C-alpha positions as CSV (number, residue, x, y, z in Angstrom):
1,M,2.5,11.9,22.7
2,S,0.5,10.5,19.8
3,E,-2.5,12.5,18.4
4,L,-4.2,9.2,17.6
5,P,-6.9,7.8,19.9
6,P,-6.2,4.4,21.6
7,S,-6.5,1.3,19.5
8,R,-9.1,-1.3,20.3
9,F,-6.7,-4.2,19.7
10,F,-3.0,-3.0,19.8
11,P,-0.6,-1.4,22.2
12,P,0.6,2.0,21.0
13,A,2.8,2.0,18.0
14,E,5.5,3.8,20.0
15,S,5.8,0.7,22.2
16,A,7.2,-1.4,19.3
17,D,10.5,-3.2,19.9
18,R,13.8,-2.2,18.1
19,D,12.7,-4.2,15.0
20,G,9.3,-2.5,15.0
21,L,7.2,-5.5,16.3
22,V,4.1,-4.3,18.1
23,A,2.1,-7.5,18.7
24,V,1.8,-11.2,17.8
25,G,-1.5,-13.0,17.2
26,G,-4.9,-11.6,16.6
27,R,-7.1,-11.8,13.5
28,L,-6.9,-10.7,9.9
29,S,-10.5,-9.5,10.0
30,P,-11.6,-6.1,8.6
31,E,-12.0,-4.7,12.1
32,W,-8.4,-5.6,13.1
33,L,-6.9,-4.5,9.8
34,L,-8.7,-1.1,9.7
35,D,-7.8,-0.5,13.4
36,A,-4.2,-1.4,12.7
37,Y,-3.7,1.0,9.7
38,S,-5.5,3.7,11.6
39,H,-2.9,3.4,14.4
40,G,0.3,3.1,12.3
41,V,0.4,-0.7,12.5
42,F,0.4,-3.2,9.7
43,P,0.4,-7.0,9.4
44,W,3.4,-8.9,8.0
45,P,3.9,-12.6,8.3
46,V,7.3,-13.9,9.1
47,G,8.3,-15.9,6.0
48,E,5.4,-18.0,4.7
49,Q,4.1,-18.7,8.1
50,D,1.0,-16.6,8.9
51,E,0.0,-18.2,12.1
52,P,0.4,-16.4,14.4
53,M,0.3,-13.0,12.6
54,F,2.9,-10.4,13.4
55,W,2.0,-6.7,13.6
56,W,4.6,-4.0,13.0
57,S,5.2,-0.3,13.2
58,L,8.6,0.5,11.8
59,D,10.9,3.4,12.8
60,P,11.7,5.0,10.4
61,R,8.7,4.6,8.2
62,A,8.8,4.9,4.4
63,I,6.4,7.2,2.5
64,L,6.1,8.6,-0.9
65,E,5.3,12.3,-1.0
66,L,2.5,12.8,-3.5
67,D,4.2,15.8,-5.1
68,A,7.6,14.1,-5.2
69,L,7.2,11.1,-7.4
70,H,10.2,11.0,-9.8
71,V,9.1,10.2,-13.3
72,S,12.1,9.6,-15.6
73,R,12.2,10.7,-19.2
74,S,12.0,7.1,-20.4
75,L,8.9,6.5,-18.2
76,R,7.3,9.7,-19.5
77,R,7.8,8.4,-23.0
78,T,6.2,5.1,-22.0
79,L,3.2,6.9,-20.4
80,R,2.7,9.0,-23.6
81,S,3.1,6.1,-25.9
82,G,-0.3,4.6,-25.2
83,R,1.4,1.2,-24.8
84,F,-0.5,0.6,-21.5
85,E,-4.0,1.1,-20.4
86,A,-4.8,1.8,-16.7
87,S,-7.9,1.0,-14.7
88,C,-9.0,1.0,-11.1
89,D,-10.7,-1.8,-9.1
90,R,-11.3,-3.8,-12.3
91,D,-9.3,-6.9,-11.3
92,F,-8.3,-6.8,-7.6
93,A,-7.9,-10.6,-7.5
94,G,-5.6,-10.5,-10.5
95,V,-3.4,-7.8,-8.9
96,I,-3.1,-9.3,-5.5
97,G,-2.4,-12.7,-7.1
98,G,0.2,-11.1,-9.3
99,C,1.8,-9.5,-6.3
100,A,2.0,-12.9,-4.6
101,E,3.6,-14.5,-7.5
102,G,5.6,-11.5,-8.8
103,H,9.2,-11.2,-9.8
104,G,11.5,-12.7,-7.2
105,R,8.6,-13.8,-4.9
106,R,7.6,-17.2,-6.2
107,G,8.0,-19.8,-3.4
108,G,8.9,-17.0,-0.8
109,T,5.9,-14.6,-0.7
110,W,4.4,-13.2,2.4
111,I,1.1,-12.8,0.5
112,T,-0.3,-16.1,1.7
113,P,-3.8,-17.4,0.9
114,R,-4.9,-16.1,4.3
115,V,-3.6,-12.7,3.5
116,I,-5.3,-12.7,0.1
117,R,-8.6,-13.7,1.6
118,A,-8.3,-10.9,4.2
119,Y,-7.5,-8.1,1.7
120,T,-10.1,-9.4,-0.8
121,R,-12.7,-9.0,2.0
122,L,-11.5,-5.4,2.5
123,F,-11.8,-4.8,-1.2
124,E,-15.4,-6.2,-1.1
125,L,-16.2,-3.8,1.7
126,G,-14.7,-0.8,-0.3
127,H,-11.6,-0.3,1.9
128,A,-8.9,-1.9,-0.4
129,H,-8.3,-0.8,-4.0
130,S,-6.2,-1.8,-7.0
131,V,-4.8,-0.1,-10.0
132,E,-4.4,-2.4,-13.0
133,V,-2.1,-1.9,-16.0
134,W,-3.1,-3.7,-19.2
135,H,-1.3,-4.5,-22.4
136,D,-3.3,-5.8,-25.3
137,G,-6.1,-6.8,-22.9
138,R,-3.8,-8.7,-20.6
139,L,-2.8,-7.7,-17.0
140,A,0.8,-6.5,-17.2
141,G,1.2,-5.1,-13.7
142,G,-0.5,-3.3,-10.8
143,I,-0.6,-2.1,-7.3
144,Y,-3.0,-2.5,-4.4
145,G,-3.5,-1.1,-0.9
146,V,-5.8,0.1,1.8
147,A,-7.6,3.5,1.8
148,I,-8.8,5.1,5.0
149,A,-9.9,8.8,4.8
150,G,-6.7,10.7,3.6
151,L,-4.4,7.7,4.0
152,F,-3.5,5.2,1.3
153,A,-1.3,2.4,2.5
154,A,0.3,0.8,-0.5
155,E,0.8,-2.9,0.1
156,S,2.5,-4.4,-2.9
157,M,3.0,-4.0,-6.7
158,F,4.1,-6.3,-9.5
159,Y,4.9,-6.3,-13.2
160,R,4.9,-8.8,-16.0
161,M,6.2,-6.3,-18.5
162,R,8.9,-3.7,-18.0
163,D,7.7,-0.4,-16.5
164,A,4.1,-1.7,-15.9
165,S,4.4,-1.4,-12.1
166,K,5.8,2.1,-12.5
167,V,2.9,3.1,-14.7
168,A,0.5,1.8,-12.1
169,L,2.2,3.9,-9.4
170,V,2.1,7.0,-11.6
171,H,-1.6,6.5,-12.1
172,L,-2.2,5.8,-8.4
173,V,-0.3,8.9,-7.3
174,T,-2.1,11.1,-9.9
175,H,-5.5,9.7,-8.6
176,L,-4.6,10.2,-4.9
177,R,-3.5,13.8,-5.6
178,S,-6.8,14.5,-7.5
179,R,-8.8,13.2,-4.6
180,G,-7.0,15.2,-1.9
181,Y,-5.1,12.4,-0.2
182,R,-2.6,13.5,2.5
183,L,-0.4,10.4,3.0
184,L,1.0,7.6,0.9
185,D,2.5,4.9,3.1
186,I,4.9,2.3,1.6
187,Q,6.1,0.9,5.0
188,Q,9.7,0.0,4.0
189,L,12.1,1.9,1.8
190,T,13.7,-0.1,-1.0
191,P,16.3,1.0,-3.5
192,H,13.7,0.8,-6.3
193,M,11.2,3.1,-4.4
194,A,14.0,5.5,-3.4
195,R,14.8,6.0,-7.1
196,L,11.1,6.9,-7.6
197,G,11.3,9.6,-4.8
198,A,10.3,7.7,-1.7
199,L,12.0,8.6,1.7
200,E,12.0,7.6,5.3
201,I,10.6,9.7,8.2
202,P,10.7,9.1,12.0
203,R,7.8,7.0,13.3
204,R,6.7,9.9,15.5
205,E,6.4,12.2,12.4
206,Y,4.6,9.4,10.5
207,L,2.0,9.1,13.4
208,R,1.5,12.9,13.4
209,R,0.9,12.9,9.7
210,L,-1.3,9.9,9.9
211,A,-3.6,11.6,12.4
212,R,-4.0,14.6,10.0
213,A,-4.6,12.2,7.1
214,L,-7.3,10.4,9.0
215,A,-9.1,13.7,9.7
216,A,-9.3,14.5,6.0
217,P,-12.8,14.2,4.3
218,T,-11.4,12.1,1.5
219,T,-12.8,9.1,-0.4
220,F,-11.1,7.0,-3.0
221,G,-13.7,7.3,-5.7
222,W,-14.4,4.7,-8.4
223,S,-12.4,5.8,-11.4
224,L,-8.9,6.9,-12.2
225,E,-8.4,10.6,-12.9
226,H,-6.0,11.3,-15.8
């Protein structure tokens, strides 16, 4: 049985179908989004159609352990080189826009204008955050997601220069560790994230870990820790 209290808007995550679908419809308001993430559910449009919205809780669920990020020797050299500068919450619009138009997504993104408006509102309210990576004053890559207590739900990342998204992830993980975060959710495992150390866990284990993360007295803070 889940350690989480009942949701205001969704059936239990454990009631999802074989594909992980929990519900169809609803709103992309801050109340709905925060309730969803707090109960192991996330929104994901089917294709480019975001009406109605589809809500998911996958089994298994992909996470990145905060002490298990794999940083290759070449990436370590890049980090030491000073080639990139990292910042936090400096250009959320640029990051989410870059994710919508990133490599391989143009013309087929799920980050629709409606999704961008919804997460931008979460950012304005202090619940969504971005890590930006800059090269010569230009945005080269980044990552954004939603922070609730000790949970950070990473939504998407992008790059315009090689390794820029990896640099953003390294800075994000370093920051989350310094702030005492308990859980970094990445939803689905991809070969790219698996090479960086991500793994899958059963949904029941994810929900247990989510409950513990939500009980942590953690805040995101306003600057990156190096």
